[in-house]
Every structure is written in C-alpha cells, then in structure tokens.
C-alpha positions in Angstrom: 0.0 0.0 0.0 1.3 3.5 -0.9 2.0 5.9 1.9 -0.7 8.3 0.6 -3.3 5.6 1.1 -2.4 5.1 4.8 -5.2 7.2 6.2 -5.8 4.6 9.0 -2.5 5.5 10.8 -4.1 8.8 11.7 -7.7 7.7 12.2 -7.5 4.3 14.0 -6.8 3.7 17.6 -4.8 0.5 17.6 -4.0 -1.5 20.7 -1.7 -4.0 19.0 1.7 -2.9 20.3 3.5 -5.0 17.8 2.6 -2.6 15.0 3.4 0.6 16.9 6.8 1.2 15.4 5.7 0.6 11.8 2.7 3.0 12.2 4.7 5.6 14.0 7.3 5.5 11.2 4.5 5.8 8.5 3.0 8.9 10.4 6.4 10.5 10.5 7.1 9.9 6.8 3.7 11.3 5.9 4.3 14.5 7.9 7.7 14.7 6.3 6.0 14.5 2.8 3.2 17.0 3.7 5.9 19.5 4.7 8.5 18.6 2.1 10.6 21.4 0.5 9.9 19.4 -2.8 6.7 20.5 -4.3 6.3 17.1 -6.2 6.4 15.2 -3.0 3.7 17.4 -1.4 1.6 17.1 -4.6 1.6 13.4 -4.4 -0.5 13.8 -1.2 -2.3 17.1 -1.7 -3.2 17.0 -5.4 -2.8 13.5 -6.8 -4.0 11.3 -3.9 -7.7 10.3 -3.7 -7.3 11.3 0.0 -6.1 14.8 -0.8 -8.7 16.5 1.3 -7.8 14.5 4.3 -4.1 15.1 3.9 -4.7 18.9 3.4 -6.7 18.8 6.7 -3.8 17.1 8.5 -1.3 19.6 7.1 -3.5 22.6 8.1 -4.1 21.3 11.6 -0.4 20.7 12.3 0.5 24.1 11.0 -2.2 26.0 12.9 -1.6 24.1 16.2 2.2 24.9 16.1 1.9 28.5 15.0 -1.0 29.2 17.6 1.2 27.7 20.4 4.2 29.7 19.3 2.2 32.9 19.2 0.6 32.3 22.6 3.3 30.6 24.7 6.7 31.2 23.3 6.7 34.7 21.9 7.8 33.4 18.4 4.9 35.2 16.8 6.8 35.9 13.6 7.7 32.2 13.0 6.7 30.9 9.6 6.5 27.1 9.1 7.9 26.6 5.6 8.9 23.0 5.7 10.0 20.2 8.1 13.2 18.2 7.9 12.8 14.7 9.5 15.6 13.9 12.0 15.4 11.2 14.6 17.7 8.1 14.8 20.8 7.9 17.0 22.2 11.2 16.1 19.3 13.4 17.1 17.0 13.5 20.2 14.1 15.0 18.2 12.0 14.0 15.2 11.7 17.1 13.0 13.4 20.4 12.5 11.5 23.4 11.3 13.9 25.9 9.8 13.0 29.5 10.2 14.2 33.0 11.3 14.2 33.3 15.1 15.2 36.7 16.5 16.9 37.5 13.2 19.1 34.4 13.3 19.0 31.6 10.7 17.8 28.8 13.0 14.7 27.0 13.8 12.7 24.8 16.2 13.0 21.2 17.2 9.8 19.0 17.3 9.2 15.7 19.0 6.2 13.8 17.4 4.0 11.5 19.5 0.7 9.9 19.2 -1.7 10.6 22.2 -3.5 13.4 24.0 -0.6 15.0 25.9 3.2 14.5 26.5 2.4 14.1 30.2 0.5 10.9 29.5 2.9 9.1 27.2 4.7 5.8 27.8 7.9 7.8 27.2 9.0 11.3 26.3 12.6 10.1 26.1 14.3 6.8 25.3 18.0 6.2 26.2 20.0 3.1 25.3 21.1 1.5 28.6 24.7 2.1 27.8 27.6 2.7 30.3 27.3 6.2 31.8 23.6 6.6 30.9 21.6 7.1 34.1 23.9 4.7 35.9 27.3 5.8 37.2 30.0 4.3 34.9 31.8 2.9 38.0 28.9 0.4 38.0 28.2 -2.2 35.4 25.6 -1.2 32.9 22.7 -3.6 32.3 24.0 -5.2 29.0 27.3 -6.2 30.7 25.4 -7.4 33.8 23.1 -9.5 31.6 26.0 -11.0 29.7 27.9 -11.9 32.9 25.0 -13.4 34.7 22.4 -14.6 32.1 24.0 -15.2 28.7 24.6 -18.9 29.3 21.0 -19.3 30.5 19.8 -17.7 27.4 22.1 -19.8 25.2 20.8 -23.0 26.9 17.3 -21.8 26.3 17.9 -21.5 22.5 20.1 -24.5 22.4 23.3 -22.9 20.9 26.6 -21.6 22.1 26.8 -18.1 23.6 28.3 -15.4 21.5 31.5 -13.8 22.7 31.1 -10.8 25.0 32.6 -8.4 22.5 30.3 -9.6 19.7 27.2 -9.4 22.0 27.9 -5.9 23.2 28.8 -4.7 19.7 25.4 -5.3 18.3 23.1 -5.2 21.3 21.9 -1.6 20.7 19.9 -2.1 17.5 16.4 -1.1 16.3 15.9 -4.1 14.2 15.6 -7.8 15.1 19.0 -9.3 15.3 19.5 -12.9 16.2 22.7 -13.4 18.1 22.1 -17.1 18.3 21.6 -18.1 14.6 18.0 -19.2 15.1 14.9 -18.1 13.3 12.5 -15.6 14.9 10.0 -18.4 15.1 12.2 -19.9 17.9 11.8 -16.7 19.9 8.0 -16.8 19.3 7.7 -20.3 20.4 9.6 -19.6 23.7 8.5 -16.1 24.3 7.3 -16.8 27.8 10.8 -18.0 28.8 12.4 -15.0 27.2 10.1 -12.7 29.1 10.7 -14.5 32.4 14.4 -14.1 31.9 13.9 -10.4 31.1 12.0 -9.9 34.3 14.5 -11.8 36.5 17.5 -10.1 35.0 16.1 -6.6 35.3 14.9 -7.2 38.9 18.3 -8.5 39.9 20.2 -5.7 38.1 18.1 -3.0 39.9 18.8 -4.7 43.3 22.4 -4.6 42.4 22.3 -0.9 41.6 20.2 -0.1 44.7 23.0 -1.2 47.1 24.8 2.0 46.7 23.6 5.7 46.9 26.3 6.6 44.3 24.9 4.3 41.6 22.7 6.9 40.0 24.5 9.5 37.8 22.3 12.5 38.5 24.5 14.9 36.6 24.3 12.9 33.5 20.6 12.2 33.5 19.9 15.9 34.5 21.8 17.0 31.4 19.7 14.8 29.2 16.5 16.0 30.8 17.5 19.7 30.5 17.9 19.1 26.7 14.1 18.6 26.6 13.5 22.2 27.4 14.3 23.5 23.9 11.9 20.9 22.2 8.3 21.3 21.2 6.2 18.2 21.7 3.7 17.6 19.0 1.0 15.0 19.8 -1.6 13.7 17.4 -4.8 12.7 19.1 -6.9 10.4 16.9 -9.9 10.7 19.2 -10.4 14.4 18.6 -8.5 14.3 15.2 -6.2 17.2 16.1 -2.6 18.1 17.2 -1.6 19.4 20.6 1.7 21.3 21.0 3.4 21.5 24.4 6.6 22.3 26.2 8.0 21.1 29.5 8.4 23.7 32.3 11.8 23.9 34.0 10.5 22.3 37.2 9.2 19.3 35.1 12.7 18.3 34.0 14.7 19.4 37.1 15.6 16.7 39.5 15.6 16.8 43.3 18.3 14.2 43.2 16.4 11.5 45.1 15.6 8.1 43.7 13.6 5.0 44.6 13.2 1.6 43.0 9.7 0.3 42.0 8.1 -2.5 40.1 5.1 -4.9 40.0 4.3 -8.5 40.1 7.4 -9.4 38.0 9.9 -7.5 40.3 11.6 -4.2 40.1 11.9 -2.6 36.7 11.9 1.2 37.4 14.1 3.8 38.8 11.7 6.6 40.1 13.3 10.1 40.1 11.5 13.1 41.5 11.3 16.5 39.9 11.0 19.9 41.5 7.2 20.0 40.7 6.8 17.0 43.0 6.1 14.5 40.3 7.8 11.2 39.3 10.1 10.8 36.4 10.0 7.1 35.8 13.0 5.4 34.2 11.7 2.0 33.1 14.3 -0.5 32.1 13.1 -2.6 29.2 14.1 -4.3 25.9 12.8 -2.3 22.9 13.0 -5.1 20.4 12.3 -8.5 21.7 13.0 -9.5 25.3 16.6 -10.4 25.9 17.5 -10.1 22.2 18.1 -6.5 21.2 17.6 -2.9 22.4 17.9 -2.6 26.2 16.9 1.0 27.0 15.6 3.3 29.7 12.0 4.4 28.9 11.6 7.8 30.6 8.1 9.2 31.3 6.4 11.9 33.4 3.0 12.5 34.9 2.5 16.1 35.6 0.2 17.7 38.3 -0.4 20.7 36.1 -1.3 19.8 32.5 -2.2 23.0 30.6 
C-alpha cells in the first residue's frame, strides 16, 4: 500500500503494540512529505491522492496548532512554518526540525512527534539506550554487561546454541531491528516467548537490586543533562480521538531533579528507577528491551506524569 493511502495511521486507535513502530514511522514519513521542500512530494498527497482533502486537513491542523502555540506561549509570533526536515535516529533527540528565522538568526525549532492526547500521559518522552554512563554511574556495570555476565549462558541454553563472545554481543546489542545473536529463526523466539520474558523480568529485577545497594549508583549529573535538553523541544502530539494536534513544552521544574531516587516495580519484580522533579512529580525510568525481550535494544524508557497539564 502506498503511503498516501495510509489514512488509517491517523484515524484508527490500535491496541496492538507490535505494530506501533511501523505505524509511527508511517506517520512521520507522511508528515515529512506533507511539509517537504519538494513540491512534487507534497503534490503526491495534496493534489494527486484520492485522499487529498484528508491530507490537506492534517497539514492545516499541524501548521495551525504549532503557530498558535508559538504565538501564545513562546513569543515566536513571527515564526513561519515553511517545511519540516525529518531527523530522529541515533544522532538526534528529536523527530523534526522546522527551519525559520528566530530573533533574526537563521535557526529553527525542534519538534518531537508523539501519538496521544498529551506529552504528560505518554509511555515515554525520552528513550535512552542502557549504555555505560547513561543514568547509571560508569563505576557500576551497565545492564548489558550485567546481563551477559549473569544470564547469557542461561539464554544460550534456552535457545540450544553456544553463547556469543562478550565483545560480539555488546557490539550489536543496541539495535532497532531484530538481530538474532544465536543463529536461530524468529519463530524460535516466538515459540519460547514466555521463557524470554521470564528471563527479562528476572535479570532486570536482579540488576536494579544490584544498583540499589549504593547511593552513588545513579549518575544524577548525566541524566539531569539529558532532561534539560528537553526544554528546547516542542512536543507535537496527534490525538486520533479528537483528530487534532496538541503542542506542548516542559516547564523547567518538570525536568529538574531533586536528586532522590527509589526503585519500584510490580508482580514481576523491580523494573523502574523513580526520580523526583522539583514539581513534585515522578520521572519514571523503566528498564526494558525495545526489540524482543533479551534479544536487542535494552533501554531506559523515561516518562512523566504532571500535576499541572495546561
């Protein structure tokens, strides 16, 4: 199906998490096309598509939501949205860049795109690979090293193959695509999914208990720096219930830590480091595998519930 026929990624409310990444990518590519600097790319949606009226409404709603917010909340009342450049990936911590003159300088604004009603009710506003020196003091083992040292043989036994070398494992563990370290088909993972999940829960619970033994294990300076970076971003949320965009920014107190931490979880054990902000809310740092439990993508999924949503 061509991208200009994918109306459902904006209209449907899908509960199937397995399709989230694909649908999010489709939405981002569509927005990129609607605000492309290439007129032919825009025309494929706004003139040639059988859904051209729908795509024109999406484009108009995004532009009006953003410019209205900038006029009312940021003082950038002279900002003109000409086009959007899609960013994202490992080199950027935002999804789109909107070039434009700000205070006479040739600069622009950073946009983070989400699906939902508000950034304060998202599973995450920031995702960080669980690498050494991210959230955890580098004097302590990061989770991938801890997992390899304590669980790689159990995982290899589960699959029925030899464990990879530590260097090979750590080289490719941070990946956005399914990577099979053990030379087996994805069907093997699917057939033993419960066992993989159980190993994920146990290893994360054990790791957080290991971290919790020292008050120096949390690198507050590092995570504070990453949170402060969120202040110069505008969060653009698409709400398929009301079929409109919401634009928001964090307040300084939302992303400023009071430098206390606690460890929380549920029936499967600890999985979260709970940090407090100066607004009195929790910044949750959920340790999870982004792409298949115990296979690829260990990351900190960071979210916030605010007491004052505007």
